C-alpha positions in Angstrom: 122.4 173.8 70.4 119.7 173.4 67.7 118.2 176.5 66.3 114.6 177.4 67.2 112.5 176.5 64.2 109.1 176.8 65.9 108.2 179.6 63.5 109.7 177.9 60.4 107.6 176.1 57.9 108.0 172.3 57.7 110.3 171.2 54.9 109.5 168.2 52.8 111.8 165.2 53.8 112.8 162.2 51.7 113.1 159.1 54.0 115.6 157.6 51.7 118.2 160.2 52.9 118.7 158.1 56.1 119.3 154.8 54.2 123.1 155.1 53.9 123.4 156.1 57.6 121.2 153.1 58.7 123.3 150.7 56.4 126.5 151.9 58.0 124.9 151.5 61.5 123.8 147.9 60.8 127.3 146.9 59.6 129.0 148.5 62.6 130.6 151.4 60.9 129.7 154.0 63.5 132.1 156.6 62.3 130.7 156.7 58.8 127.2 156.8 60.2 128.0 159.8 62.4 129.6 161.6 59.4 126.5 161.1 57.3 124.2 162.3 60.0 126.1 165.5 60.9 124.9 167.5 57.8 121.3 166.6 58.5 121.5 168.0 62.0 121.9 171.5 60.7 119.0 171.4 58.3 116.4 169.7 60.5 115.3 170.8 64.0 115.0 168.5 66.9 111.4 169.4 67.3 110.5 167.7 63.9 109.9 164.0 63.7 112.6 163.6 61.1 115.1 165.6 63.1 114.3 163.4 66.2 114.9 160.3 64.2 118.3 161.6 62.9 119.4 162.4 66.5 118.2 159.0 67.8 120.4 157.3 65.1 123.3 159.6 66.1 122.9 158.6 69.8 123.1 155.0 68.7 126.2 155.6 66.7 127.8 157.5 69.5 127.0 154.7 71.9 128.6 152.2 69.5 131.8 154.2 69.5 131.9 154.3 73.3 131.1 158.0 73.7 128.4 157.6 76.3 128.5 161.3 77.4 127.7 162.5 73.9 125.0 159.9 73.4 123.4 160.9 76.7 123.5 164.6 75.7 121.9 163.8 72.3 119.1 161.8 74.1 118.4 164.7 76.4 118.0 167.0 73.4 115.2 164.8 72.1 113.0 166.0 74.9 112.0 168.9 72.6 110.8 166.5 69.9 107.1 166.6 69.1 107.0 162.8 68.3 106.0 161.0 71.6 107.4 157.6 70.3 110.8 159.1 69.7 110.8 160.9 73.0 110.0 157.6 74.8 112.8 155.7 73.0 115.3 158.5 73.8 114.2 158.4 77.4 114.7 154.6 77.7 118.1 154.9 76.1 119.1 157.8 78.4 118.1 155.8 81.5 120.4 153.0 80.4 123.3 155.4 79.8 122.8 157.2 83.1 122.6 153.9 85.1 125.6 153.4 87.4 128.2 150.8 86.4 128.1 147.6 88.4 131.3 146.4 89.9 132.1 142.8 89.0 133.2 140.8 92.0 136.8 139.5 91.8 135.7 135.9 92.3 133.6 136.1 89.1 136.7 136.6 86.9 139.6 134.3 86.2 143.1 135.9 86.5 146.0 134.2 84.7 149.2 134.1 86.7 152.3 135.9 85.5 155.5 134.2 84.2 157.2 134.7 87.6 154.4 132.9 89.4 154.3 130.1 86.9 157.8 128.8 87.7 157.2 127.7 91.3 153.8 126.3 90.3 155.5 124.2 87.6 157.8 122.6 90.2 154.9 121.8 92.5 153.0 120.2 89.7 155.9 117.9 88.8 156.2 116.8 92.4 152.5 116.0 92.6 152.7 113.9 89.4 155.7 111.9 90.8 153.8 111.3 94.1 150.7 110.1 92.3 152.7 107.7 90.1 154.2 106.1 93.2 150.7 105.6 94.7 149.1 104.4 91.5 147.9 100.7 91.6 147.0 98.4 88.7 143.4 98.7 87.7 140.9 96.2 89.1 139.9 93.3 86.7 136.6 93.8 85.0 133.6 92.0 86.5 132.6 88.6 84.9 129.9 88.6 82.2 126.4 88.2 83.6 124.8 86.9 80.4 122.1 88.6 78.3 120.1 91.5 79.8 116.9 90.4 81.4 113.6 92.3 81.7 113.3 94.5 84.8 110.9 92.4 86.9 110.7 95.1 89.6 109.7 97.8 87.2 107.0 95.6 85.7 105.7 94.8 89.2 105.6 98.5 90.0 103.6 99.2 86.8 101.1 96.5 87.8 100.7 98.0 91.3 100.2 101.5 89.8 97.5 100.2 87.5 95.7 98.5 90.3 95.8 101.6 92.5 94.5 103.7 89.6 91.6 101.3 89.2 90.9 101.3 92.9 91.0 105.1 93.2 89.2 105.7 90.0 85.8 105.0 91.4 85.3 101.2 92.0 82.8 100.5 94.7 80.6 97.9 96.4 77.1 98.2 95.0 74.4 96.2 96.8 70.7 96.1 95.8 68.1 94.7 98.3 64.6 93.6 97.4 62.2 93.0 100.3 58.9 91.1 100.1 56.9 92.4 103.1 53.6 91.0 101.7 52.2 89.3 98.6 52.1 91.8 95.7 54.3 94.3 97.6 58.0 95.0 97.3 60.5 97.5 98.7 63.8 98.6 97.0 67.0 99.5 98.9 70.4 100.3 97.3 73.7 101.1 98.9 77.1 102.0 97.2 80.2 102.1 99.2 83.4 103.6 97.7 86.7 102.0 98.5 88.3 105.3 99.4 85.5 106.2 101.9 85.1 109.5 99.9 82.2 110.5 97.7 82.7 109.6 94.1 81.7 111.8 91.2 79.3 109.3 89.8 77.6 109.0 93.2 76.9 112.7 93.2 75.6 112.5 89.7 73.4 109.5 90.5 71.9 111.3 93.5 71.2 114.4 91.5 69.3 112.3 88.9 67.1 110.8 91.7 65.5 114.1 92.7 61.8 114.0 92.1 61.7 110.2 92.3 60.2 108.2 95.3 63.7 107.2 96.3 65.2 108.9 99.4 69.0 109.2 99.3 71.5 109.9 102.0 75.3 110.5 101.5 77.6 109.6 104.4 81.2 110.1 103.3 81.7 107.4 100.7 78.4 105.6 101.4 75.3 106.4 99.4 72.0 104.9 100.6 68.8 104.8 98.5 65.5 103.8 100.1 62.1 103.5 98.4 58.8 103.0 100.1 56.8 99.8 100.0 55.1 99.8 96.6 53.3 97.4 94.4 55.6 94.8 93.0 55.4 96.1 89.4 56.3 99.7 90.3 59.3 98.5 92.4 60.6 96.4 89.5 60.2 99.4 87.1 62.1 101.6 89.6 64.9 99.0 89.8 65.1 98.8 86.0 65.4 102.6 85.7 68.1 102.7 88.4 70.2 100.0 86.6 69.9 101.9 83.3 70.9 105.2 84.8 73.9 103.7 86.7 75.1 102.0 83.6 74.8 105.3 81.6 76.9 107.1 84.3 79.5 104.4 84.2 79.7 104.7 80.4 78.7 101.1 79.8 76.1 100.1 77.2 74.2 97.3 78.9 71.1 95.4 77.4 67.8 96.0 79.2 67.6 93.7 82.2 64.8 91.2 82.6 62.7 91.5 85.8 59.7 89.3 86.2 57.5 88.5 89.2 54.5 86.0 89.0 52.2 85.3 91.9 49.3 82.8 92.3 46.9 83.1 95.2 45.8 79.9 96.9 43.9 81.7 99.8 46.2 80.3 102.4 49.2 81.9 100.7 50.7 83.0 97.4 53.1 81.0 95.2 55.7 83.5 94.2 58.0 83.1 91.2 60.8 85.7 90.7 63.1 85.8 87.8 66.0 88.3 87.1 68.4 88.4 84.2 71.2 91.0 83.9 73.7 90.8 80.9 77.1 92.2 82.1 79.1 90.9 79.1 80.1 94.5 78.2 81.3 95.3 81.7 85.0 94.3 82.2 86.0 92.9 85.6 87.7 95.5 87.7 89.5 95.0 91.1 87.3 96.3 93.9 84.1 96.3 92.0 81.4 94.1 93.7 77.7 93.9 92.5 75.3 92.0 94.8 71.6 91.4 95.0 69.9 90.6 98.3 66.5 89.0 98.5 64.7 88.9 101.9 63.1 87.0 103.4 64.1 84.0 101.3 65.8 80.6 102.0 68.2 78.6 99.8 65.4 76.0 99.0 63.7 78.7 96.9 66.5 78.8 94.3 65.5 77.1 91.0 68.4 78.3 88.9 71.4 80.5 89.4 74.2 81.3 86.8 77.1 81.8 86.9 77.4 82.0 90.7 75.1 80.5 93.3 73.5 82.7 96.0 74.5 82.2 99.6 72.2 82.3 102.6 72.7 85.1 105.1 70.4 85.8 108.1 67.2 84.6 106.5 68.0 86.1 103.1 69.8 85.2 99.9 72.9 87.2 98.7 73.6 86.7 95.0 76.9 88.1 93.6 76.8 89.2 89.9 79.7 88.4 87.7 81.0 91.1 85.4 81.7 89.9 81.8 79.0 87.3 81.8 75.2 86.7 81.7 73.8 86.5 85.2 70.5 84.7 85.7 68.5 83.9 88.9 65.1 82.2 89.3 63.4 81.5 92.6 60.1 80.0 93.7 58.6 80.1 97.2 55.4 80.4 99.2 54.3 83.7 100.8 51.8 82.6 103.4 48.7 84.7 104.1 48.0 85.5 107.7 44.3 85.8 107.0 44.2 82.5 105.2 46.2 80.8 107.9 43.9 82.2 110.6 40.8 81.0 108.8 42.3 77.6 108.4 43.1 77.4 112.1 39.5 78.3 113.0 38.1 75.7 110.7 40.5 73.1 112.2 39.4 74.0 115.8 35.7 73.8 114.8 36.3 70.4 113.3 38.1 69.2 116.4 35.2 70.4 118.6 32.6 68.6 116.4 34.8 65.4 116.5 35.0 65.5 120.3 31.2 66.0 120.6 30.6 63.0 118.4 32.9 60.8 120.4 31.1 61.8 123.6 27.7 60.8 122.2 29.1 57.6 121.0 30.4 56.8 124.5 26.9 57.2 126.0 27.3 60.3 127.9 24.6 62.1 126.0 24.5 65.7 125.5 25.8 68.0 128.2 23.0 69.2 130.5 22.6 72.1 132.9 22.8 71.2 136.7 19.3 70.8 138.4 
């Protein structure tokens, strides 16, 4: 038992006193370490931090020598130490010492047979070796050479398929723009984008969020995004189309030149001669599998096409469908008549009046005279 030193004055301690004991503990000389610490136990109480450190080193040396009971008793004595850190360390070490010993299963260990057991085993091994020699057969001849190693075609095909699937699932879609000409000087814009996965794409959501506050109305149905604009003056519709093309190119991360959109109309009373020109430079856009860009003009027939590069539009239900080619300059020019109902009605009335005057003149020339009322 340690003497009660609660009333004693603290003594100055030189930390270098423990250096020889720590050196002996590090090199595994636990007996020397214990001998060096025993004189310090009498001079320093367990309640002092230095005395607690001495006893913690002593418990470690006792544990190294295999004296677990003495080490556990030393750790329990450290409960009276005023240093909380030393008390916690002693408590952890005591829990390890007081833990019950685990029993190792027999199958976890390898037991060597005795000399008496080795003799019958030696005879059995010799018999097994002789039996295997009787059953041994000559080794099979090596396979014939197959020539130089060729490139794995199957692996290359798999890589190509994975690249195609990555491109398809990465956001390729069918983007169709429709321009309607309901009347001279008036146009309507409609745009639809359909993803190949039938799921909303991130750029579709971003595109729809940018359209808030614009005259376009949008509707998302799974992977189909529909944009509809009201019937507006032709110039406003073309400006709206230009802004949509620039915003979609920015979302796709492609720097495209400003598209050329031009509509010229000349009024001849009976109708309007309409000349439409569009030019979209897609040289910076690389062709991707599953990406389709089309422009639909309605109503319009194939006779209205003046120039189309690089692909020619195809007629479809009273409209023209023009596919844009990525990686090239796309140009389309059309010229057609937009008849005026008011002008055609006025012309029909003039023709009817002329026909009536002609019939009246023929009647007079035939001698029938002017029509008279009955007597």
